[in-house]
DRENDONU-194416 format. One record per atom (N, C-alpha, C): x, y, z; residue in one letter. Coordinates in steps of 0.05 Angstrom, whole numbers, padded with zeros to 5 digits, always signed. Layout:
# residues N
XYZA
...
***
This chain:
# residues 406
+04352+01993+02839X
+04357+01976+02815X
+04331+01952+02816X
+04327+01946+02837X
+04305+01924+02839X
+04277+01938+02834X
+04278+01960+02846X
+04251+01979+02840X
+04250+01981+02817X
+04265+01988+02796X
+04265+01996+02769X
+04256+01972+02756X
+04269+01950+02758X
+04259+01921+02746X
+04230+01915+02752X
+04221+01918+02770X
+04197+01913+02783X
+04176+01923+02768X
+04179+01956+02762X
+04167+01974+02751X
+04164+01965+02723X
+04186+01963+02709X
+04183+01948+02682X
+04162+01923+02680X
+04169+01909+02694X
+04155+01884+02691X
+04124+01887+02696X
+04117+01910+02709X
+04089+01915+02718X
+04082+01926+02694X
+04100+01948+02680X
+04086+01956+02654X
+04086+01937+02630X
+04105+01918+02630X
+04101+01898+02610X
+04083+01881+02611X
+04072+01874+02633X
+04047+01851+02637X
+04019+01873+02634X
+04026+01896+02643X
+03994+01901+02639X
+03992+01925+02614X
+04017+01933+02599X
+04014+01942+02573X
+04005+01971+02581X
+04011+01981+02611X
+04000+02007+02611X
+04025+02026+02618X
+04025+02048+02609X
+04045+02069+02613X
+04055+02060+02649X
+04084+02066+02651X
+04093+02063+02679X
+04089+02085+02691X
+04091+02087+02719X
+04084+02105+02736X
+04101+02128+02728X
+04124+02121+02721X
+04143+02152+02712X
+04134+02163+02689X
+04115+02152+02677X
+04104+02164+02647X
+04116+02152+02625X
+04135+02134+02626X
+04146+02125+02600X
+04123+02103+02587X
+04123+02103+02564X
+04107+02079+02548X
+04126+02056+02546X
+04118+02034+02546X
+04128+02006+02548X
+04118+01999+02523X
+04133+01992+02498X
+04125+01979+02479X
+04119+01951+02475X
+04098+01946+02459X
+04088+01920+02463X
+04108+01903+02444X
+04103+01876+02444X
+04116+01855+02425X
+04095+01854+02400X
+04105+01847+02382X
+04086+01845+02358X
+04064+01826+02367X
+04069+01804+02379X
+04046+01784+02389X
+04026+01799+02402X
+04033+01813+02423X
+04018+01825+02446X
+04002+01844+02422X
+04015+01858+02404X
+04004+01881+02393X
+03978+01867+02372X
+03979+01843+02363X
+03962+01830+02342X
+03941+01813+02357X
+03945+01809+02382X
+03924+01795+02398X
+03901+01813+02401X
+03875+01806+02394X
+03851+01819+02402X
+03844+01827+02431X
+03839+01853+02433X
+03830+01859+02461X
+03809+01850+02470X
+03803+01838+02495X
+03780+01830+02507X
+03751+01855+02505X
+03731+01841+02493X
+03708+01863+02495X
+03695+01858+02517X
+03685+01880+02533X
+03675+01874+02556X
+03640+01863+02552X
+03632+01846+02570X
+03607+01836+02567X
+03583+01851+02568X
+03562+01850+02550X
+03540+01868+02554X
+03526+01867+02585X
+03518+01887+02593X
+03497+01876+02618X
+03477+01868+02620X
+03474+01848+02635X
+03454+01827+02632X
+03430+01840+02640X
+03405+01832+02623X
+03382+01845+02627X
+03360+01828+02648X
+03351+01843+02658X
+03340+01834+02685X
+03319+01815+02679X
+03310+01802+02698X
+03293+01778+02693X
+03262+01791+02690X
+03259+01818+02699X
+03231+01829+02694X
+03230+01837+02665X
+03257+01851+02651X
+03253+01860+02627X
+03252+01826+02608X
+03258+01811+02613X
+03254+01787+02599X
+03227+01771+02601X
+03211+01787+02621X
+03185+01772+02621X
+03158+01773+02598X
+03151+01749+02594X
+03133+01746+02569X
+03111+01769+02574X
+03100+01772+02600X
+03080+01796+02597X
+03088+01822+02586X
+03113+01830+02594X
+03120+01855+02587X
+03122+01856+02557X
+03133+01837+02548X
+03135+01832+02515X
+03110+01834+02502X
+03083+01824+02517X
+03059+01827+02503X
+03045+01855+02511X
+03056+01862+02532X
+03046+01891+02538X
+03058+01910+02523X
+03082+01908+02512X
+03093+01927+02495X
+03078+01924+02462X
+03075+01895+02461X
+03059+01891+02431X
+03038+01903+02432X
+03020+01908+02456X
+02991+01914+02451X
+02988+01943+02452X
+03015+01955+02465X
+03013+01984+02465X
+03020+01994+02437X
+03031+01975+02425X
+03042+01986+02401X
+03017+01985+02380X
+03005+01962+02383X
+02978+01960+02367X
+02956+01977+02376X
+02958+01986+02397X
+02938+02009+02406X
+02943+02041+02392X
+02968+02039+02390X
+02983+02065+02378X
+02976+02065+02349X
+02978+02040+02336X
+02972+02045+02306X
+02944+02039+02301X
+02926+02029+02323X
+02897+02034+02314X
+02892+02061+02320X
+02898+02071+02337X
+02892+02099+02340X
+02893+02115+02318X
+02918+02119+02309X
+02927+02128+02281X
+02911+02121+02258X
+02900+02090+02252X
+02886+02087+02231X
+02858+02097+02242X
+02843+02095+02263X
+02817+02105+02273X
+02819+02136+02266X
+02841+02153+02269X
+02841+02178+02258X
+02842+02188+02232X
+02852+02170+02220X
+02854+02168+02190X
+02829+02166+02177X
+02816+02144+02195X
+02788+02131+02179X
+02766+02152+02189X
+02769+02168+02212X
+02750+02189+02218X
+02758+02208+02199X
+02775+02221+02196X
+02782+02242+02177X
+02769+02233+02145X
+02777+02209+02139X
+02768+02200+02109X
+02737+02206+02109X
+02724+02197+02131X
+02693+02191+02129X
+02687+02219+02135X
+02695+02239+02151X
+02681+02263+02152X
+02689+02275+02123X
+02713+02273+02109X
+02710+02287+02086X
+02695+02274+02062X
+02694+02249+02068X
+02675+02236+02046X
+02646+02249+02046X
+02640+02252+02071X
+02611+02257+02078X
+02604+02287+02071X
+02629+02307+02072X
+02625+02331+02061X
+02629+02340+02034X
+02649+02325+02022X
+02654+02325+01995X
+02632+02325+01972X
+02636+02333+01950X
+02615+02331+01925X
+02612+02301+01921X
+02585+02293+01916X
+02579+02265+01909X
+02590+02256+01881X
+02585+02234+01874X
+02590+02225+01845X
+02568+02229+01828X
+02546+02243+01836X
+02523+02242+01820X
+02533+02260+01797X
+02525+02258+01775X
+02532+02273+01750X
+02515+02293+01741X
+02492+02283+01745X
+02465+02299+01734X
+02443+02302+01760X
+02420+02323+01758X
+02404+02320+01774X
+02386+02298+01773X
+02376+02284+01790X
+02361+02255+01793X
+02342+02259+01812X
+02321+02241+01811X
+02296+02235+01828X
+02301+02208+01844X
+02297+02211+01870X
+02299+02195+01887X
+02281+02186+01906X
+02270+02163+01907X
+02243+02159+01923X
+02251+02148+01950X
+02239+02149+01968X
+02245+02139+02000X
+02214+02132+01999X
+02215+02106+02004X
+02191+02091+02007X
+02178+02096+02036X
+02155+02091+02041X
+02145+02094+02068X
+02153+02070+02085X
+02159+02077+02107X
+02173+02055+02125X
+02200+02048+02120X
+02210+02059+02102X
+02242+02049+02094X
+02259+02062+02118X
+02277+02043+02123X
+02298+02050+02145X
+02326+02062+02136X
+02336+02070+02153X
+02371+02084+02146X
+02382+02069+02128X
+02389+02048+02136X
+02399+02019+02120X
+02392+02021+02095X
+02374+02012+02087X
+02353+02012+02067X
+02362+02040+02047X
+02359+02057+02059X
+02357+02084+02041X
+02387+02092+02035X
+02407+02081+02051X
+02436+02083+02042X
+02441+02063+02022X
+02431+02041+02023X
+02438+02021+02003X
+02429+02028+01976X
+02407+02041+01979X
+02393+02051+01953X
+02406+02070+01938X
+02416+02094+01954X
+02432+02113+01946X
+02461+02103+01932X
+02470+02087+01948X
+02497+02080+01936X
+02493+02063+01907X
+02468+02047+01910X
+02461+02033+01887X
+02458+02050+01866X
+02445+02072+01865X
+02440+02091+01843X
+02462+02109+01840X
+02486+02104+01850X
+02510+02123+01847X
+02502+02150+01856X
+02488+02156+01879X
+02486+02181+01884X
+02504+02187+01908X
+02514+02169+01925X
+02530+02171+01946X
+02555+02148+01937X
+02580+02152+01951X
+02599+02135+01946X
+02603+02110+01964X
+02593+02116+01987X
+02600+02097+02007X
+02571+02091+02024X
+02560+02066+02022X
+02532+02065+02043X
+02535+02074+02072X
+02559+02055+02078X
+02568+02057+02110X
+02569+02082+02121X
+02588+02094+02110X
+02595+02125+02111X
+02564+02141+02122X
+02554+02142+02096X
+02527+02153+02104X
+02508+02145+02122X
+02506+02117+02128X
+02490+02107+02149X
+02501+02113+02178X
+02529+02112+02183X
+02536+02117+02204X
+02535+02144+02213X
+02545+02162+02189X
+02548+02191+02201X
+02524+02208+02202X
+02503+02191+02185X
+02477+02206+02185X
+02462+02199+02213X
+02463+02175+02221X
+02455+02168+02250X
+02465+02184+02276X
+02491+02192+02274X
+02498+02212+02293X
+02490+02235+02288X
+02475+02248+02266X
+02472+02270+02264X
+02442+02277+02270X
+02425+02255+02267X
+02397+02255+02271X
+02391+02261+02303X
+02376+02282+02307X
+02368+02283+02339X
+02348+02263+02345X
+02335+02266+02369X
+02315+02243+02381X
+02287+02251+02365X
+02274+02237+02360X
+02254+02238+02341X
+02258+02247+02313X
+02278+02254+02300X
+02281+02262+02273X
+02289+02233+02254X
+02283+02235+02233X
+02283+02217+02219X
+02285+02224+02187X
+02294+02207+02167X
+02297+02213+02141X
+02261+02205+02130X
+02251+02225+02121X
+02220+02222+02112X
+02216+02211+02083X
+02194+02197+02086X
+02188+02183+02054X
+02180+02206+02034X
+02181+02205+02011X
+02173+02222+01996X
+02190+02219+01968X
+02190+02231+01947X
+02207+02231+01919X
+02219+02262+01921X
+02246+02258+01918X
+02264+02280+01924X
+02280+02286+01897X
+02285+02310+01891X
+02308+02319+01873X
+02327+02325+01880X
+02349+02307+01875X
+02380+02310+01890X
+02394+02323+01863X
+02413+02345+01870X
+02421+02360+01856X
+02449+02342+01848X
+02463+02348+01821X
+02485+02338+01816X
+02510+02345+01837X
+02525+02325+01841X
+02549+02330+01864X
+02539+02338+01890X
+02514+02332+01898X
+02510+02334+01925X
+02520+02316+01936X
+02528+02331+01967X
+02548+02311+01986X
+02527+02294+02000X
+02541+02277+02012X
+02523+02259+02030X
+02511+02275+02057X
+02523+02300+02062X
+02509+02318+02082X
+02482+02333+02071X
+02489+02341+02046X
+02468+02354+02030X
+02440+02338+02030X
+02444+02312+02022X
+02425+02298+02016X
+02410+02286+02048X
+02427+02285+02063X
+02417+02284+02090X
+02397+02303+02098X
+02407+02326+02098X
+02391+02354+02100X
+02364+02348+02089X
+02367+02346+02062X
+02341+02344+02045X
+02321+02324+02050X
+02332+02301+02054X
+02317+02276+02063X
+02304+02284+02088X
+02319+02298+02109X
+02306+02304+02135X
+02287+02322+02137X
+02290+02343+02118X
+02267+02363+02116X
+02245+02355+02105X
+02243+02333+02094X
+02214+02328+02079X
+02205+02342+02054X
+02230+02358+02047X
+02218+02374+02023X
+02217+02363+01994X
+02198+02342+01992X
+02198+02323+01969X
+02185+02340+01946X
+02186+02320+01922X
+02179+02335+01899X
+02144+02337+01900X
+02132+02359+01895X
+02102+02359+01897X
+02091+02359+01864X
+02073+02344+01865X
+02052+02344+01840X
+02028+02358+01851X
+02013+02363+01828X
+01988+02375+01828X
+01965+02367+01811X
+01944+02367+01819X
+01914+02360+01810X
+01897+02372+01810X
+01885+02385+01788X
+01866+02409+01789X
+01837+02397+01779X
+01818+02407+01797X
+01786+02402+01790X
+01777+02429+01788X
+01767+02434+01762X
+01750+02464+01761X
+01727+02457+01770X
+01713+02484+01778X
+01686+02484+01787X
+01668+02477+01767X
+01648+02464+01776X
+01625+02454+01763X
+01629+02425+01755X
+01653+02407+01760X
+01653+02386+01755X
+01627+02367+01772X
+01622+02348+01763X
+01610+02324+01784X
+01631+02308+01797X
+01618+02297+01819X
+01632+02276+01836X
+01647+02252+01817X
+01628+02245+01795X
+01636+02221+01777X
+01662+02235+01759X
+01661+02257+01753X
+01681+02267+01735X
+01710+02275+01750X
+01704+02285+01773X
+01728+02287+01791X
+01743+02256+01795X
+01726+02232+01798X
+01740+02217+01808X
+01754+02207+01778X
+01739+02210+01755X
+01753+02199+01733X
+01781+02211+01731X
+01782+02237+01730X
+01804+02262+01732X
+01828+02236+01747X
+01818+02238+01776X
+01833+02227+01794X
+01847+02199+01786X
+01828+02180+01774X
+01838+02156+01762X
+01859+02158+01744X
+01857+02176+01730X
+01873+02177+01703X
+01899+02189+01715X
+01906+02200+01741X
+01929+02212+01745X
+01951+02190+01754X
+01974+02195+01741X
+01992+02167+01743X
+02011+02168+01768X
+02009+02187+01781X
+02028+02189+01805X
+02016+02186+01829X
+01986+02187+01830X
+01971+02182+01852X
+01970+02154+01856X
+01969+02146+01878X
+01967+02114+01885X
+01941+02105+01894X
+01937+02076+01896X
+01907+02070+01909X
+01888+02071+01892X
+01866+02056+01895X
+01839+02055+01879X
+01825+02077+01885X
+01810+02087+01864X
+01784+02103+01870X
+01762+02086+01885X
+01754+02097+01905X
+01733+02083+01917X
+01708+02082+01896X
+01692+02059+01899X
+01672+02052+01882X
+01645+02068+01890X
+01643+02074+01917X
+01618+02089+01924X
+01625+02118+01926X
+01609+02132+01912X
+01615+02163+01907X
+01606+02176+01931X
+01613+02198+01937X
+01608+02212+01956X
+01585+02232+01944X
+01565+02245+01963X
+01545+02262+01953X
+01556+02283+01937X
+01536+02290+01913X
+01548+02312+01893X
+01542+02337+01908X
+01568+02348+01903X
+01569+02375+01919X
+01583+02379+01938X
+01592+02350+01949X
+01609+02351+01975X
+01639+02354+01969X
+01652+02360+01943X
+01678+02363+01941X
+01683+02388+01933X
+01710+02399+01945X
+01711+02421+01931X
+01729+02427+01911X
+01720+02445+01894X
+01741+02444+01868X
+01762+02459+01873X
+01786+02451+01869X
+01811+02465+01872X
+01838+02450+01861X
+01860+02461+01861X
+01886+02449+01860X
+01895+02434+01883X
+01895+02413+01883X
+01916+02400+01908X
+01943+02391+01901X
+01960+02396+01913X
+01985+02387+01918X
+01992+02360+01931X
+02009+02344+01920X
+02021+02319+01935X
+02045+02307+01926X
+02049+02290+01942X
+02080+02282+01939X
+02073+02253+01926X
+02097+02240+01916X
+02093+02215+01906X
+02087+02191+01929X
+02069+02179+01925X
+02058+02160+01945X
+02035+02164+01960X
+02024+02188+01951X
+01997+02192+01968X
+01972+02181+01948X
+01954+02174+01970X
+01932+02153+01955X
+01913+02173+01949X
+01896+02161+01929X
+01872+02173+01919X
+01849+02183+01944X
+01849+02168+01959X
+01831+02172+01984X
+01839+02190+01997X
+01866+02196+02001X
+01873+02224+02018X
+01863+02249+02004X
+01868+02244+01976X
+01861+02271+01959X
+01827+02274+01971X
+01815+02258+01967X
+01783+02252+01965X
+01779+02268+01994X
+01793+02255+02018X
+01787+02268+02042X
+01792+02293+02051X
+01819+02302+02035X
+01820+02329+02031X
+01798+02350+02027X
+01789+02334+01995X
+01766+02356+01986X
+01743+02356+01999X
+01731+02333+02014X
+01709+02333+02027X
+01712+02356+02050X
+01732+02353+02060X
+01743+02370+02087X
+01740+02397+02081X
+01753+02403+02057X
+01753+02432+02049X
+01728+02442+02043X
+01709+02427+02028X
+01683+02441+02020X
+01664+02440+02041X
+01664+02421+02062X
+01652+02425+02087X
+01655+02450+02104X
+01682+02457+02105X
+01695+02480+02116X
+01687+02504+02105X
+01690+02507+02080X
+01683+02526+02059X
+01655+02534+02059X
+01630+02517+02055X
+01605+02516+02061X
+01595+02523+02082X
+01607+02517+02109X
+01604+02526+02137X
+01608+02557+02137X
+01630+02560+02127X
+01638+02592+02133X
+01620+02611+02120X
+01614+02605+02090X
+01596+02623+02075X
+01574+02620+02085X
+01562+02596+02092X
+01537+02596+02103X
+01527+02611+02123X
+01546+02614+02143X
+01547+02631+02168X
+01546+02661+02163X
+01552+02670+02144X
+01556+02694+02136X
+01538+02704+02114X
+01514+02689+02107X
+01495+02694+02083X
+01479+02717+02091X
+01463+02728+02073X
+01444+02750+02075X
+01427+02736+02085X
+01411+02743+02111X
+01395+02731+02129X
+01366+02730+02105X
+01359+02744+02089X
+01341+02752+02073X
+01337+02727+02051X
+01360+02710+02046X
+01361+02690+02027X
+01340+02669+02034X
+01320+02663+02024X
+01300+02645+02027X
+01307+02613+02021X
+01332+02604+02038X
+01340+02575+02037X
+01338+02569+02061X
+01330+02542+02068X
+01326+02531+02098X
+01347+02515+02103X
+01363+02507+02085X
+01386+02488+02099X
+01411+02492+02080X
+01435+02483+02089X
+01460+02481+02075X
+01455+02462+02048X
+01443+02440+02054X
+01438+02420+02026X
+01424+02442+02005X
+01406+02458+02012X
+01391+02473+01995X
+01407+02501+01979X
+01429+02506+01999X
+01448+02526+01990X
+01466+02514+01972X
+01476+02494+01979X
+01494+02479+01958X
+01484+02473+01932X
+01456+02465+01934X
+01445+02458+01907X
+01439+02477+01892X
+01429+02501+01902X
+01428+02524+01882X
+01458+02537+01875X
+01475+02537+01889X
+01497+02543+01877X
+01510+02528+01855X
+01509+02504+01859X
+01516+02480+01835X
+01500+02489+01812X
+01472+02499+01813X
+01456+02509+01788X
+01475+02536+01777X
+01479+02551+01798X
+01489+02578+01785X
+01514+02574+01777X
+01533+02558+01782X
+01555+02546+01775X
+01559+02541+01746X
+01534+02523+01744X
+01533+02514+01710X
+01518+02528+01696X
+01506+02549+01700X
+01489+02568+01687X
+01506+02589+01675X
+01525+02593+01685X
+01543+02618+01678X
+01577+02617+01682X
+01593+02622+01667X
+01623+02618+01674X
+01635+02651+01670X
+01615+02666+01674X
+01624+02699+01674X
+01620+02703+01711X
+01646+02706+01719X
+01643+02715+01750X
+01629+02737+01758X
+01626+02752+01742X
+01612+02781+01749X
+01585+02777+01745X
+01569+02759+01733X
+01548+02751+01729X
+01532+02733+01756X
+01552+02720+01764X
+01537+02697+01785X
+01522+02711+01805X
+01524+02729+01822X
+01506+02744+01838X
+01484+02748+01829X
+01484+02760+01799X
+01459+02771+01787X
+01439+02742+01784X
+01451+02726+01769X
+01437+02698+01760X
+01427+02688+01791X
+01441+02683+01809X
+01432+02680+01841X
+01405+02693+01844X
+01407+02717+01839X
+01382+02735+01847X
+01362+02728+01833X
+01361+02723+01805X
+01343+02713+01788X
+01334+02690+01802X
+01343+02667+01808X
+01330+02643+01814X
+01322+02644+01843X
+01331+02664+01861X
+01322+02668+01890X
+01292+02679+01884X
+01294+02700+01869X
+01265+02710+01863X
+01246+02695+01851X
+01249+02679+01836X
+01231+02653+01825X
+01223+02638+01847X
+01247+02628+01865X
+01237+02612+01886X
+01220+02627+01905X
+01220+02663+01909X
+01207+02667+01928X
+01180+02672+01920X
+01174+02674+01890X
+01149+02678+01881X
+01135+02644+01874X
+01154+02627+01878X
+01138+02601+01871X
+01139+02594+01839X
+01157+02603+01829X
+01164+02600+01802X
+01179+02579+01794X
+01176+02565+01770X
+01199+02544+01770X
+01220+02556+01762X
+01244+02539+01769X
+01268+02555+01761X
+01277+02553+01728X
+01264+02527+01717X
+01271+02528+01689X
+01302+02528+01683X
+01314+02510+01694X
+01348+02515+01688X
+01357+02491+01674X
+01372+02499+01651X
+01374+02478+01628X
+01394+02456+01636X
+01423+02470+01657X
+01440+02450+01667X
+01424+02425+01683X
+01401+02434+01695X
+01386+02410+01712X
+01375+02391+01691X
+01366+02396+01667X
+01362+02383+01652X
+01381+02360+01640X
+01400+02372+01635X
+01426+02358+01629X
+01434+02334+01649X
+01436+02343+01679X
+01442+02324+01701X
+01422+02306+01701X
+01392+02308+01697X
+01374+02288+01696X
+01374+02268+01673X
+01388+02274+01648X
+01388+02261+01629X
+01412+02244+01630X
+01437+02251+01640X
+01461+02243+01638X
+01472+02237+01662X
+01464+02246+01693X
+01479+02244+01715X
+01504+02254+01714X
+01519+02240+01736X
+01545+02252+01734X
+01564+02248+01721X
+01558+02230+01692X
+01574+02226+01675X
+01576+02253+01656X
+01561+02269+01655X
+01556+02293+01637X
+01552+02283+01607X
+01541+02309+01595X
+01530+02303+01571X
+01553+02297+01551X
+01550+02278+01530X
+01568+02272+01511X
+01570+02294+01490X
+01595+02299+01485X
+01604+02323+01468X
+01586+02326+01442X
+01578+02302+01433X
+01569+02303+01405X
+01541+02300+01405X
+01530+02301+01430X
+01501+02298+01430X
+01484+02326+01434X
+01467+02337+01424X
+01461+02360+01432X
+01433+02356+01444X
+01425+02376+01458X
+01396+02375+01475X
+01378+02385+01456X
+01358+02373+01456X
+01327+02380+01442X
+01309+02396+01459X
+01292+02404+01441X
+01265+02413+01456X
+01255+02396+01469X
+01255+02373+01457X
+01238+02348+01470X
+01248+02339+01496X
+01275+02341+01501X
+01288+02336+01526X
+01278+02352+01553X
+01267+02375+01539X
+01258+02392+01562X
+01229+02380+01573X
+01219+02361+01562X
+01193+02352+01575X
+01195+02324+01581X
+01220+02313+01585X
+01220+02289+01596X
+01221+02289+01626X
+01211+02270+01638X
+01205+02277+01666X
+01229+02260+01684X
+01244+02276+01698X
+01268+02264+01715X
+01261+02283+01739X
+01271+02277+01761X
+01272+02287+01784X
+01284+02318+01785X
+01300+02315+01761X
+01318+02344+01761X
+01305+02361+01739X
+01285+02356+01730X
+01276+02371+01708X
+01259+02399+01722X
+01274+02415+01726X
+01268+02446+01732X
+01239+02450+01716X
+01239+02450+01693X
+01218+02456+01674X
+01192+02443+01686X
+01194+02422+01697X
+01167+02409+01707X
+01161+02409+01735X
+01185+02412+01753X
+01182+02409+01779X
+01183+02434+01790X
+01175+02443+01813X
+01174+02466+01827X
+01197+02463+01846X
+01209+02486+01854X
+01228+02485+01872X
+01253+02474+01859X
+01275+02471+01883X
+01301+02461+01878X
+01302+02428+01872X
+01319+02417+01853X
+01323+02388+01847X
+01329+02376+01876X
+01329+02346+01874X
+01336+02334+01900X
+01361+02335+01908X
+01379+02344+01895X
+01409+02347+01903X
+01427+02363+01886X
+01445+02373+01891X
+01465+02388+01875X
+01474+02376+01847X
+01476+02391+01824X
+01484+02379+01805X
+01512+02378+01791X
+01527+02393+01810X
+01551+02395+01803X
+01570+02403+01834X
+01592+02405+01833X
+01616+02415+01859X
+01613+02443+01851X
+01599+02461+01872X
+01605+02492+01861X
+01629+02499+01875X
+01641+02518+01864X
+01669+02533+01880X
+01654+02558+01898X
+01676+02571+01904X
+01672+02596+01922X
+01657+02616+01915X
+01664+02625+01884X
+01650+02644+01874X
+01615+02640+01873X
+01611+02615+01864X
+01580+02614+01862X
+01569+02611+01890X
+01578+02596+01911X
+01570+02595+01939X
+01566+02625+01947X
+01587+02637+01942X
+01589+02667+01949X
+01562+02680+01940X
+01560+02678+01913X
+01538+02690+01900X
+01509+02683+01909X
+01508+02658+01918X
+01480+02652+01931X
+01473+02661+01956X
+01498+02661+01972X
+01495+02674+01999X
+01491+02701+02001X
+01501+02719+01984X
+01496+02747+01980X
+01494+02752+01952X
+01472+02747+01942X
+01460+02755+01918X
+01455+02782+01911X
+01453+02790+01886X
+01449+02821+01877X
+01417+02825+01890X
+01413+02851+01898X
+01386+02863+01901X
+01374+02864+01872X
+01359+02851+01862X
+01349+02853+01837X
+01318+02845+01837X
+01301+02855+01815X
+01281+02848+01811X
+01270+02828+01787X
+01293+02822+01778X
+01298+02807+01753X
+01289+02782+01759X
+01270+02768+01734X
+01260+02740+01740X
+01275+02724+01715X
+01286+02738+01695X
+01292+02725+01669X
+01316+02731+01657X
+01329+02711+01647X
+01352+02719+01633X
+01360+02701+01606X
+01371+02711+01585X
+01375+02694+01563X
+01408+02704+01547X
+01419+02687+01541X
+01439+02690+01525X
+01444+02715+01507X
+01466+02731+01505X
+01465+02755+01493X
+01485+02748+01467X
+01496+02725+01463X
+01510+02718+01442X
+01539+02727+01441X
+01548+02739+01463X
+01572+02743+01470X
+01587+02729+01489X
+01574+02708+01499X
+01584+02694+01523X
+01572+02699+01549X
+01553+02721+01550X
+01545+02727+01577X
+01513+02725+01572X
+01499+02741+01591X
+01471+02738+01589X
+01459+02767+01594X
+01433+02772+01584X
+01414+02795+01591X
+01395+02788+01601X
+01389+02807+01626X
+01370+02798+01644X
+01345+02821+01641X
+01320+02809+01655X
+01295+02825+01650X
+01279+02818+01674X
+01264+02839+01686X
+01246+02837+01704X
+01220+02831+01696X
+01212+02835+01674X
+01181+02831+01661X
+01186+02806+01637X
+01166+02802+01635X
+01160+02784+01610X
+01166+02795+01584X
+01153+02819+01582X
+01151+02832+01554X
+01182+02840+01552X
+01202+02849+01570X
+01229+02851+01567X
+01239+02828+01557X
+01228+02805+01574X
+01253+02782+01562X
+01241+02772+01541X
+01216+02775+01534X
+01206+02764+01501X
+01223+02779+01483X
+01223+02805+01487X
+01245+02823+01466X
+01274+02810+01464X
+01285+02802+01486X
+01313+02794+01492X
+01315+02767+01479X
+01289+02756+01483X
+01293+02725+01465X
+01293+02730+01437X
+01276+02749+01426X
+01274+02751+01398X
+01303+02760+01387X
+01314+02779+01396X
+01340+02791+01392X
+01359+02763+01389X
+01354+02743+01413X
+01375+02724+01410X
+01367+02700+01387X
+01339+02694+01384X
+01333+02680+01360X
+01343+02690+01335X
+01347+02717+01330X
+01356+02728+01309X
+01388+02725+01299X
+01397+02725+01325X
+01425+02717+01323X
+01430+02687+01321X
+01411+02668+01333X
+01413+02639+01322X
+01406+02633+01294X
+01390+02649+01286X
+01380+02647+01255X
+01402+02652+01236X
+01418+02671+01243X
+01437+02683+01228X
+01461+02663+01231X
+01466+02649+01247X
+01486+02623+01254X
+01477+02601+01239X
+01448+02600+01234X
+01442+02575+01222X
+01437+02552+01239X
+01426+02558+01269X
+01419+02536+01281X
+01398+02522+01278X
+01398+02496+01281X
+01373+02484+01282X
+01355+02486+01306X
+01327+02498+01298X
+01310+02505+01316X
+01301+02483+01329X
+01304+02459+01328X
+01297+02433+01344X
+01316+02429+01367X
+01340+02444+01364X
+01364+02439+01386X
+01362+02458+01406X
+01358+02447+01435X
+01352+02468+01452X
+01380+02478+01468X
+01400+02458+01466X
+01431+02467+01473X
+01449+02458+01456X
+01461+02474+01446X
+01483+02475+01424X
+01513+02475+01437X
+01529+02456+01446X
+01552+02459+01460X
+01556+02441+01487X
+01578+02448+01500X
+01581+02436+01522X
+01564+02442+01547X
+01559+02419+01564X
+01540+02432+01581X
+01549+02450+01602X
+01537+02471+01609X
+01551+02484+01633X
+01562+02516+01624X
+01568+02514+01594X
+01575+02541+01581X
+01550+02556+01577X
+01557+02585+01576X
+01533+02604+01566X
+01521+02599+01545X
+01539+02586+01526X
+01529+02576+01496X
+01513+02561+01503X
+01524+02537+01517X
+01507+02513+01513X
+01475+02523+01525X
+01474+02543+01542X
+01442+02542+01552X
+01424+02564+01533X
+01436+02574+01511X
+01423+02594+01499X
+01393+02584+01488X
+01395+02559+01473X
+01368+02559+01460X
+01351+02551+01481X
+01359+02537+01501X
+01335+02530+01520X
+01326+02558+01539X
+01342+02578+01543X
+01338+02600+01557X
+01314+02611+01550X
+01304+02615+01521X
+01275+02622+01520X
+01255+02615+01531X
+01255+02591+01545X
+01233+02582+01558X
+01227+02591+01586X
+01248+02605+01599X
+01246+02620+01621X
+01225+02641+01619X
+01208+02647+01599X
+01187+02669+01602X
+01165+02657+01615X
+01160+02634+01626X
+01142+02624+01637X
+01151+02605+01664X
+01128+02608+01683X
+01137+02587+01709X
+01131+02564+01706X
***
């Protein structure tokens, strides 16, 4: 009995089932009393350390920064490769000495790229040692990506312009044409190089090229061409130097514009030189009167001009004039270096743009008679020796009749 009471008391106080398995009911007060919540485990002193808190913060920032960096890198790569904002093709100029920062800023300012910083940073990583963005004027296509633009500027494939100098122009005429070109830069030199020293040709150049650079190219090209042809000349050609060679080639250049006639015309002049005859070339008269400026278009050459004393009047002097009268091209140089083998000493215009040749004075006089008849039918003034532009076949027609004497 005493044991049972003790067990009941234990069950009442603890509120737990008794050892014999019976549940002891609680009183209403005990049931409404809140149970005691266990206290949370205490944080260690190490966990509460400010250093640990800072390191946790730092680690979080590092993770966020890495995530932001990955996103920024992906965005930059995408922007570099994606089509750009340019709506239509445009020309873009990279000046000499421009750095990557300046180029990138100018591209963005002209709405060719969307972000100068992305272009600058990624381009810098893609240029190998010794590579750079080259100066020049470039045509950039619409919607070109930054990568496309980088490759174009790195290649140096800029827009090329051209300037042409026909055969037979004087140095001054070439300089005048060069001065009129709107793309070339720099002044034309006031001192003229020697007549005949510049090669007639078409020269390509990019924006920013100096006029003096083109002149240097022309001079080097003519020197090389003259040397090559002179070395392969016919050894029977009676010319003593390259200077004489260029001088005669310039006369042949101005005498006829018919390519097939040049070697024949050259043979006539070489035959006359060999016989001690005067050349009696009309283009030399024109150069003696007007120099490198050329004959004005509205000023004819009169018979009286053939008697005027100038160092270039080959109707009065024997042999070659003191200098070339123009800049001869390859064909005229080749014609003098390897002329036709002929006995002809005379030629006169045939009225069709070419010339008719003769080996004897009688043949020549007959040819001149036919030419005079053609001129009379045209109503030409007999006092005019040259009618037309200097250097053309028609321009030489009236004065060619004088070639019947030495």
